ZADO-1210 file (C-alpha; in nm, 4 decimals, padded with zeros to 6 digits):
<atoms>
<atom x="-00.3869" y="-02.0935" z="-04.8669" code="MET" pos="1"/>
<atom x="-00.5119" y="-01.7357" z="-04.8115" code="LYS" pos="2"/>
<atom x="-00.7343" y="-01.8624" z="-04.5288" code="HIS" pos="3"/>
<atom x="-00.4373" y="-02.0322" z="-04.3619" code="ARG" pos="4"/>
<atom x="-00.2270" y="-01.7137" z="-04.3840" code="ILE" pos="5"/>
<atom x="-00.5117" y="-01.5112" z="-04.2289" code="LYS" pos="6"/>
<atom x="-00.5377" y="-01.7650" z="-03.9447" code="GLN" pos="7"/>
<atom x="-00.1615" y="-01.7520" z="-03.8852" code="THR" pos="8"/>
<atom x="-00.1613" y="-01.3705" z="-03.8817" code="VAL" pos="9"/>
<atom x="-00.4607" y="-01.3647" z="-03.6464" code="ALA" pos="10"/>
<atom x="-00.2928" y="-01.6152" z="-03.4133" code="ALA" pos="11"/>
<atom x="00.0290" y="-01.4101" z="-03.4187" code="PHE" pos="12"/>
<atom x="-00.1577" y="-01.0880" z="-03.3362" code="ILE" pos="13"/>
<atom x="-00.3439" y="-01.2580" z="-03.0496" code="ALA" pos="14"/>
<atom x="-00.0229" y="-01.4071" z="-02.9096" code="ALA" pos="15"/>
<atom x="00.1627" y="-01.0767" z="-02.9365" code="THR" pos="16"/>
<atom x="-00.1215" y="-00.8883" z="-02.7682" code="ALA" pos="17"/>
<atom x="-00.1357" y="-01.1279" z="-02.4749" code="SER" pos="18"/>
<atom x="00.2436" y="-01.1361" z="-02.4392" code="ALA" pos="19"/>
<atom x="00.2610" y="-00.7575" z="-02.4312" code="SER" pos="20"/>
<atom x="-00.0220" y="-00.7445" z="-02.1770" code="ALA" pos="21"/>
<atom x="00.1746" y="-00.9775" z="-01.9486" code="MET" pos="22"/>
<atom x="00.4886" y="-00.7646" z="-01.9890" code="ALA" pos="23"/>
<atom x="00.3159" y="-00.4387" z="-01.8957" code="GLU" pos="24"/>
<atom x="00.4837" y="-00.2528" z="-01.6107" code="PRO" pos="25"/>
<atom x="00.3071" y="-00.2565" z="-01.2759" code="VAL" pos="26"/>
<atom x="00.2208" y="00.1115" z="-01.3101" code="SER" pos="27"/>
<atom x="-00.0239" y="00.0459" z="-01.5916" code="SER" pos="28"/>
<atom x="-00.2236" y="-00.1856" z="-01.3654" code="LYS" pos="29"/>
<atom x="-00.1725" y="-00.0301" z="-01.0231" code="THR" pos="30"/>
<atom x="-00.1647" y="00.3431" z="-00.9726" code="GLU" pos="31"/>
<atom x="-00.0959" y="00.3268" z="-00.5978" code="LYS" pos="32"/>
<atom x="00.0693" y="00.0794" z="-00.3629" code="ALA" pos="33"/>
<atom x="00.0478" y="00.0663" z="00.0144" code="LEU" pos="34"/>
<atom x="00.3148" y="-00.1407" z="00.1860" code="PHE" pos="35"/>
<atom x="00.2158" y="-00.2325" z="00.5409" code="ILE" pos="36"/>
<atom x="00.5342" y="-00.3490" z="00.7076" code="LEU" pos="37"/>
<atom x="00.5338" y="-00.5082" z="01.0541" code="THR" pos="38"/>
<atom x="00.8178" y="-00.7609" z="01.0344" code="SER" pos="39"/>
<atom x="01.1319" y="-00.7287" z="01.2438" code="ASP" pos="40"/>
<atom x="01.3249" y="-00.9360" z="00.9885" code="SER" pos="41"/>
<atom x="01.5936" y="-00.7233" z="00.8199" code="LEU" pos="42"/>
<atom x="01.5652" y="-00.9249" z="00.4989" code="GLN" pos="43"/>
<atom x="01.1872" y="-00.8791" z="00.4878" code="THR" pos="44"/>
<atom x="01.2217" y="-00.5081" z="00.5616" code="GLN" pos="45"/>
<atom x="01.4972" y="-00.4713" z="00.3012" code="GLY" pos="46"/>
<atom x="01.3128" y="-00.6606" z="00.0294" code="MET" pos="47"/>
<atom x="00.9953" y="-00.4619" z="00.0961" code="SER" pos="48"/>
<atom x="01.1922" y="-00.1416" z="00.0446" code="MET" pos="49"/>
<atom x="01.3637" y="-00.2792" z="-00.2672" code="VAL" pos="50"/>
<atom x="01.0254" y="-00.3693" z="-00.4183" code="LEU" pos="51"/>
<atom x="00.8705" y="-00.0384" z="-00.3133" code="ALA" pos="52"/>
<atom x="01.1572" y="00.1499" z="-00.4797" code="ASN" pos="53"/>
<atom x="01.1172" y="-00.0607" z="-00.7953" code="ALA" pos="54"/>
<atom x="00.7446" y="00.0145" z="-00.8077" code="MET" pos="55"/>
<atom x="00.8088" y="00.3851" z="-00.7551" code="ALA" pos="56"/>
<atom x="01.0535" y="00.3829" z="-01.0480" code="LYS" pos="57"/>
<atom x="00.7733" y="00.2306" z="-01.2599" code="GLN" pos="58"/>
<atom x="00.5518" y="00.5282" z="-01.1802" code="GLY" pos="59"/>
<atom x="00.3474" y="00.3835" z="-00.8947" code="VAL" pos="60"/>
<atom x="00.2599" y="00.6212" z="-00.6100" code="GLN" pos="61"/>
<atom x="00.4091" y="00.4355" z="-00.3116" code="VAL" pos="62"/>
<atom x="00.2991" y="00.4675" z="00.0505" code="ASN" pos="63"/>
<atom x="00.4521" y="00.2776" z="00.3414" code="VAL" pos="64"/>
<atom x="00.2912" y="00.2169" z="00.6799" code="LEU" pos="65"/>
<atom x="00.5378" y="00.0983" z="00.9462" code="LEU" pos="66"/>
<atom x="00.3889" y="-00.0827" z="01.2444" code="CYS" pos="67"/>
<atom x="00.5124" y="-00.2910" z="01.5369" code="ASP" pos="68"/>
<atom x="00.8851" y="-00.3785" z="01.5145" code="LYS" pos="69"/>
<atom x="00.9132" y="-00.2375" z="01.1613" code="ALA" pos="70"/>
<atom x="00.8268" y="00.1019" z="01.3093" code="GLY" pos="71"/>
<atom x="01.1810" y="00.1100" z="01.4475" code="ASP" pos="72"/>
<atom x="01.3002" y="00.1897" z="01.0922" code="LEU" pos="73"/>
<atom x="01.1372" y="00.5303" z="01.1340" code="ALA" pos="74"/>
<atom x="01.3477" y="00.6196" z="01.4388" code="LEU" pos="75"/>
<atom x="01.6568" y="00.8369" z="01.3975" code="LYS" pos="76"/>
<atom x="01.8444" y="00.6060" z="01.6357" code="THR" pos="77"/>
<atom x="01.7946" y="00.2877" z="01.4309" code="THR" pos="78"/>
<atom x="02.0980" y="00.1604" z="01.2438" code="THR" pos="79"/>
<atom x="02.0566" y="-00.1791" z="01.0799" code="SER" pos="80"/>
<atom x="02.3196" y="-00.4072" z="00.9351" code="ALA" pos="81"/>
<atom x="02.3800" y="-00.3677" z="00.5631" code="ALA" pos="82"/>
<atom x="02.2229" y="-00.6381" z="00.3490" code="LEU" pos="83"/>
<atom x="02.4037" y="-00.8230" z="00.0723" code="LYS" pos="84"/>
<atom x="02.4444" y="-00.8007" z="-00.2218" code="PRO" pos="85"/>
<atom x="02.3921" y="-00.4255" z="-00.2458" code="MET" pos="86"/>
<atom x="02.5298" y="-00.3242" z="00.0942" code="GLY" pos="87"/>
<atom x="02.2237" y="-00.1157" z="00.1810" code="ALA" pos="88"/>
<atom x="02.0227" y="-00.0999" z="00.5015" code="THR" pos="89"/>
<atom x="01.6420" y="-00.1136" z="00.5114" code="PRO" pos="90"/>
<atom x="01.6303" y="00.2384" z="00.6540" code="GLU" pos="91"/>
<atom x="01.8651" y="00.3670" z="00.3829" code="GLY" pos="92"/>
<atom x="01.6420" y="00.2167" z="00.1146" code="LEU" pos="93"/>
<atom x="01.3417" y="00.3708" z="00.2908" code="MET" pos="94"/>
<atom x="01.5027" y="00.7157" z="00.2898" code="MET" pos="95"/>
<atom x="01.5723" y="00.6796" z="-00.0846" code="ASN" pos="96"/>
<atom x="01.2052" y="00.5982" z="-00.1273" code="LEU" pos="97"/>
<atom x="01.1086" y="00.9168" z="00.0583" code="ILE" pos="98"/>
<atom x="01.3518" y="01.1218" z="-00.1542" code="LYS" pos="99"/>
<atom x="01.1712" y="00.9842" z="-00.4584" code="GLY" pos="100"/>
<atom x="00.8360" y="01.1140" z="-00.3353" code="GLY" pos="101"/>
<atom x="00.6921" y="00.8207" z="-00.1404" code="ALA" pos="102"/>
<atom x="00.5005" y="00.8792" z="00.1810" code="GLN" pos="103"/>
<atom x="00.6227" y="00.6832" z="00.4855" code="VAL" pos="104"/>
<atom x="00.4239" y="00.6846" z="00.8080" code="LYS" pos="105"/>
<atom x="00.4241" y="00.5011" z="01.1383" code="VAL" pos="106"/>
<atom x="00.0966" y="00.3570" z="01.2599" code="CYS" pos="107"/>
<atom x="-00.0920" y="00.5600" z="01.5190" code="ALA" pos="108"/>
<atom x="-00.0207" y="00.2987" z="01.7886" code="LEU" pos="109"/>
<atom x="00.3559" y="00.2875" z="01.7369" code="TYR" pos="110"/>
<atom x="00.4910" y="00.5989" z="01.9117" code="LEU" pos="111"/>
<atom x="00.2778" y="00.5841" z="02.2292" code="PRO" pos="112"/>
<atom x="00.3514" y="00.2135" z="02.2757" code="ASN" pos="113"/>
<atom x="00.7213" y="00.2568" z="02.2010" code="LYS" pos="114"/>
<atom x="00.7487" y="00.5458" z="02.4473" code="GLY" pos="115"/>
<atom x="00.8735" y="00.7685" z="02.1669" code="ALA" pos="116"/>
<atom x="00.7577" y="01.0997" z="02.0182" code="SER" pos="117"/>
<atom x="00.7304" y="01.2629" z="01.6749" code="LYS" pos="118"/>
<atom x="01.0679" y="01.4259" z="01.7378" code="GLU" pos="119"/>
<atom x="01.2263" y="01.0786" z="01.7377" code="ASP" pos="120"/>
<atom x="01.1181" y="01.0158" z="01.3770" code="LEU" pos="121"/>
<atom x="01.3474" y="01.0556" z="01.0784" code="ARG" pos="122"/>
<atom x="01.2867" y="01.3553" z="00.8533" code="ASP" pos="123"/>
<atom x="00.9993" y="01.2992" z="00.6148" code="GLY" pos="124"/>
<atom x="00.8207" y="01.0392" z="00.8293" code="ILE" pos="125"/>
<atom x="00.4906" y="01.1225" z="00.9962" code="THR" pos="126"/>
<atom x="00.2208" y="00.9523" z="01.2015" code="VAL" pos="127"/>
<atom x="-00.0608" y="00.7876" z="01.0064" code="ALA" pos="128"/>
<atom x="-00.4243" y="00.8690" z="01.0599" code="SER" pos="129"/>
<atom x="-00.6392" y="00.5526" z="01.0786" code="PRO" pos="130"/>
<atom x="-00.9234" y="00.7051" z="00.8697" code="PRO" pos="131"/>
<atom x="-00.6719" y="00.8145" z="00.6035" code="GLU" pos="132"/>
<atom x="-00.5113" y="00.4687" z="00.5886" code="MET" pos="133"/>
<atom x="-00.8502" y="00.2946" z="00.5815" code="ALA" pos="134"/>
<atom x="-00.9613" y="00.5153" z="00.2925" code="ALA" pos="135"/>
<atom x="-00.6418" y="00.4412" z="00.1000" code="MET" pos="136"/>
<atom x="-00.6793" y="00.0668" z="00.1591" code="MET" pos="137"/>
<atom x="-01.0322" y="00.0782" z="00.0232" code="GLY" pos="138"/>
<atom x="-00.9441" y="00.2496" z="-00.3036" code="GLN" pos="139"/>
<atom x="-00.9690" y="00.0200" z="-00.6027" code="GLN" pos="140"/>
<atom x="-00.6511" y="00.1602" z="-00.7583" code="GLU" pos="141"/>
<atom x="-00.4460" y="00.0860" z="-00.4451" code="THR" pos="142"/>
<atom x="-00.2638" y="-00.2459" z="-00.4177" code="LYS" pos="143"/>
<atom x="-00.2069" y="-00.3348" z="-00.0514" code="VAL" pos="144"/>
<atom x="00.1040" y="-00.5388" z="00.0269" code="ILE" pos="145"/>
<atom x="00.1564" y="-00.6606" z="00.3815" code="SER" pos="146"/>
<atom x="00.4805" y="-00.8005" z="00.5250" code="ASN" pos="147"/>
</atoms>
């Protein structure tokens, strides 16, 4: 009987430990996240920003690299349609992300190929350096998410 109780307790402890490991917030596993966003889809852009904001709230250091059509989010002149159910735009969610401390950059190819300049970028958004981005991508603690 004592042996059976010990087995049951051991099984309970093992199950609890593995359940709590699965429920750990992202921040305990990933210290940094780099979202590389290229899609022109408003829903993809919006969901990327929703997830990036959620990760930031969990303590993850979030970085966003906007390339190709997604780079338009960085422009002061871009105004997207609000997405349901929250009524927010991808660029509004992105600006909230910046206010929370995230770094948002456009890829080095974006401005010259768009015919735009740094002055056209929203406040808080800069141009990425390829060596800097490559170094970040190569860091073990950085999770790279591409959309």
